[in-house]
C-alpha positions in Angstrom: 86.0 91.1 38.9 89.4 88.9 38.5 91.2 90.0 35.7 92.2 88.3 32.6 95.9 89.3 32.4 98.6 90.6 34.8 99.6 94.4 34.5 102.9 95.5 33.1 104.4 95.7 37.1 102.8 93.0 38.3 104.7 91.0 35.3 108.3 93.0 36.4 107.8 91.8 40.1 107.1 88.5 39.3 110.5 88.3 37.2 111.8 89.7 40.5 110.4 87.5 42.9 111.8 84.1 40.5 115.3 86.1 40.6 115.9 86.7 43.9 113.4 85.6 46.2 112.9 81.5 44.3 116.4 80.6 44.9 115.9 81.3 48.9 113.2 78.4 49.2 115.9 75.5 48.4 115.1 72.8 50.4 118.7 72.4 51.6 118.4 76.1 54.3 117.9 75.2 57.5 114.5 76.7 59.7 116.6 78.5 61.5 118.0 80.2 58.6 114.4 80.4 56.8 113.6 82.8 60.1 116.7 85.0 60.3 116.3 86.0 56.9 112.5 86.7 57.4 113.3 88.8 60.5 115.1 91.0 58.5 112.2 91.9 56.7 110.4 93.3 59.8 111.8 96.7 60.0 110.6 97.1 56.0 107.0 95.7 57.1 106.2 97.9 60.4 105.3 101.3 58.7 101.8 101.9 58.8 99.6 105.1 58.1 98.4 107.4 60.5 95.5 106.4 62.3 96.2 102.9 62.6 96.2 101.6 66.7 98.0 98.5 66.7 98.3 96.7 70.3 99.9 93.7 71.5 98.0 91.7 73.5 96.7 87.9 74.5 94.0 85.8 73.7 93.9 83.2 76.1 97.3 82.0 76.1 98.5 82.9 72.7 100.3 86.0 71.6 98.8 88.2 69.2 98.8 91.4 67.9 95.4 93.5 67.0 95.6 96.0 64.1 91.9 98.5 64.7 92.0 101.5 61.6 89.0 104.6 61.4 87.3 102.9 59.3 86.5 99.8 61.7 82.6 99.1 62.9 81.4 98.3 66.1 81.7 94.7 66.8 83.5 93.6 63.4 86.3 91.3 63.8 89.1 89.6 61.7 91.1 86.4 63.4 93.8 87.1 61.2 96.6 83.1 60.5 100.1 84.2 58.8 101.3 81.6 56.5 104.8 80.1 56.6 104.5 76.6 56.0 103.4 75.8 59.7 107.1 76.5 60.9 108.5 80.3 60.3 106.9 83.6 60.1 104.5 85.9 62.7 102.1 88.8 63.0 105.1 91.1 62.3 106.0 90.3 58.7 102.2 91.3 58.1 102.4 95.0 59.0 102.1 96.2 56.2 98.9 94.5 54.7 97.5 93.3 58.4 96.0 97.1 58.0 94.9 96.8 54.7 92.7 94.1 55.2 90.8 96.0 58.0 90.5 99.1 56.0 89.1 97.1 53.0 86.9 94.8 55.8 85.7 97.3 57.6 86.8 95.5 61.1 89.3 94.8 63.8 91.3 92.9 62.9 93.5 90.2 65.6 96.8 88.2 64.5 97.8 85.4 66.2 101.5 84.3 66.7 100.4 81.3 67.0 103.4 78.0 68.4 105.2 76.7 64.9 107.0 73.2 64.2 109.2 71.4 64.3 109.2 72.7 68.1 105.8 72.7 68.2 103.7 70.0 66.0 100.4 69.5 64.7 98.0 70.4 66.2 100.0 73.0 67.8 99.2 75.2 65.4 95.6 74.2 65.2 95.1 74.5 69.1 96.0 77.9 69.6 94.0 79.4 67.0 91.0 77.5 68.7 92.2 79.0 72.1 92.8 82.6 70.3 88.7 82.3 68.9 87.1 80.6 71.9 89.6 83.6 74.0 87.4 86.4 71.1 84.4 85.4 71.8 84.5 85.0 75.7 85.6 88.9 75.1 82.1 89.2 73.8 83.2 88.9 69.9 79.9 87.9 68.0 80.5 85.0 65.5 78.5 86.4 63.5 80.1 89.0 63.0 83.4 88.1 62.5 85.6 85.9 60.0 88.6 84.0 59.8 91.1 85.2 57.2 94.5 83.1 56.4 97.3 82.9 54.1 99.3 79.9 52.9 99.3 77.6 55.6 97.4 79.7 57.4 94.6 79.5 54.8 94.8 75.9 55.5 95.1 76.6 59.1 91.6 78.9 58.9 89.4 75.9 56.9 91.0 73.3 59.7 89.4 75.2 62.3 86.5 75.9 60.5 86.2 72.4 60.4 87.2 71.4 63.9 85.1 73.8 65.2 82.0 72.4 63.3 83.1 68.6 64.9 82.9 70.3 67.6 79.1 72.3 67.9 81.1 75.9 68.9 80.6 78.8 67.2 81.7 79.1 63.7 82.9 82.3 62.2 80.3 84.3 59.5 83.0 83.5 57.0 86.4 82.2 55.7 88.9 83.5 53.4 92.2 81.6 52.4 94.7 83.0 50.3 97.3 80.5 48.0 96.2 77.8 50.8 97.4 75.0 51.6 95.1 71.8 51.7 96.9 68.9 51.1 100.0 68.3 53.5 99.9 64.8 50.9 101.0 66.8 48.6 99.6 65.1 45.8 97.6 68.3 43.3 99.0 67.6 39.6 99.9 71.4 40.0 102.6 70.2 42.7 104.9 69.1 40.2 104.8 72.7 38.0 107.7 73.9 39.4 109.1 76.0 37.0 105.9 77.6 36.5 105.5 79.5 39.8 108.0 82.1 39.7 108.2 81.8 43.9 107.5 78.5 45.4 109.6 75.0 44.5 108.1 71.8 44.9 110.6 70.1 46.7 110.5 72.1 49.6 106.6 71.3 50.9 107.6 66.9 51.4 109.7 68.8 54.4 108.0 71.4 55.3 105.0 68.9 56.0 107.2 66.1 57.8 108.0 68.7 60.1 105.1 70.0 60.8 102.8 66.6 61.1 105.6 64.8 63.0 104.2 61.5 62.2 100.4 62.5 61.4 98.3 61.1 59.1 99.3 64.1 56.4 95.6 63.1 55.3 94.0 64.0 58.5 91.1 66.8 58.3 92.4 68.8 61.1 96.2 68.8 59.2 94.5 68.9 55.6 91.3 70.4 55.2 90.9 68.8 51.6 90.2 65.2 53.1 87.8 66.3 55.6 83.7 66.5 55.7 83.1 69.6 54.4 79.6 69.9 55.2 78.0 73.1 57.3 81.3 74.7 56.3 80.5 79.2 56.3 81.1 81.6 53.3 84.3 81.1 52.0 86.4 82.9 49.5 89.3 81.5 48.3 92.3 82.7 45.4 94.9 81.5 44.4 97.5 82.7 41.4 97.1 80.3 38.3 101.3 79.2 37.6 101.4 78.4 42.0 102.1 74.5 42.6 99.4 75.2 45.2 96.9 76.2 42.8 95.1 72.6 42.6 94.6 73.0 46.6 92.3 75.8 46.0 90.5 73.8 43.2 90.1 70.5 44.9 89.0 72.1 48.4 86.6 74.1 46.4 85.3 71.7 44.3 84.6 69.3 47.6 83.4 72.0 49.0 80.6 72.7 46.3 79.8 68.8 46.2 79.4 68.9 49.9 76.5 71.7 49.5 79.2 74.8 50.2 78.9 78.4 49.7 82.3 79.0 47.9 84.3 81.2 45.8 87.7 80.2 44.1 89.0 82.9 42.3 92.3 81.9 40.0 94.1 85.3 39.1 96.8 85.2 36.0 100.3 84.4 37.4 99.8 85.8 40.6 102.7 84.9 43.0 101.9 83.0 46.2 100.5 85.0 48.5 100.3 88.3 46.2 98.6 90.8 48.5 101.6 91.0 50.5 102.9 93.3 47.6 100.4 95.3 48.1 102.6 98.6 48.2 104.3 98.2 45.0 101.3 95.5 42.6 98.2 97.3 41.8 96.0 93.8 41.8 97.2 93.0 45.4 94.9 96.1 46.2 92.6 94.4 44.7 92.3 91.3 45.7 91.9 92.5 48.8 89.6 95.0 48.2 87.3 92.3 47.5 88.7 90.2 50.7 87.2 93.5 52.0 84.3 93.3 50.1 83.5 89.5 50.9 84.3 89.8 54.7 81.4 92.8 55.0 79.1 90.7 52.8 79.0 87.6 54.5 79.2 89.7 58.7 76.9 91.3 60.4 76.9 94.8 62.0 75.6 96.6 65.3 72.1 94.6 66.4 71.8 92.9 63.1 72.5 89.2 62.2 74.8 88.2 58.6 73.6 86.8 56.2 75.0 83.7 57.2 73.5 81.7 60.2 75.0 78.6 62.1 
């Protein structure tokens, strides 16, 4: 169950995020500086428990990191798409949570290092995600045993990939999970103007981030902003978002449109959680609970062994 209120630990962490992390979201900070600051965190998030196997590999032309835990059941896979506003981020920043998602879902997790804007604008990230998906299938992965998981921009990218696969007639995954997803690069959600409530993100960062990624493309293109797509036929989807996030309405509105399109969608709005609070799993109980719910959802909709999942396309 989604908790009714935030824990004391979460409230203290929320305050710390507001005081120390949110100022670093100023829109005037250059992309180079943003990337350098994030890279400084990498040594702190690389620690994984014993029994975790981490291998660097390639999926077609896309670099990837494969994380396997002893809990993994044969055949079950997660394709992980990281966040970062399409201009920053990498699998290296998620070492401390990728193994947790893999363990919770009892799956092998493969995180891709897709190309970033502005050097590689839309649709480069989507092209890389598609290439990686096709490479997984070429390696023998059964799409009925696979889920696509993404956070923030990666959450929007996961939904965009599902749309493109549906449009091109390719095999769809058994499930999609989007954590605090960015689904509307036109930035029309009412919550986008509620900067003061969000403990982490600043509203005035969204437009420059979107502009760097779009490079003149239509912000309402469904492959950039899944909110505006024809959502019929998408796989079962889990959306998790914090109640005070500026991107809250990106989840609420796409959940409404998915229901209208006849999709199986689960929306969870967690009280007072910061953007992608799952990243604070070493400290926050709600982060660990959110990851556990993701794992249960993936297990529910993916098949193992010779069976088939609950969802077929």
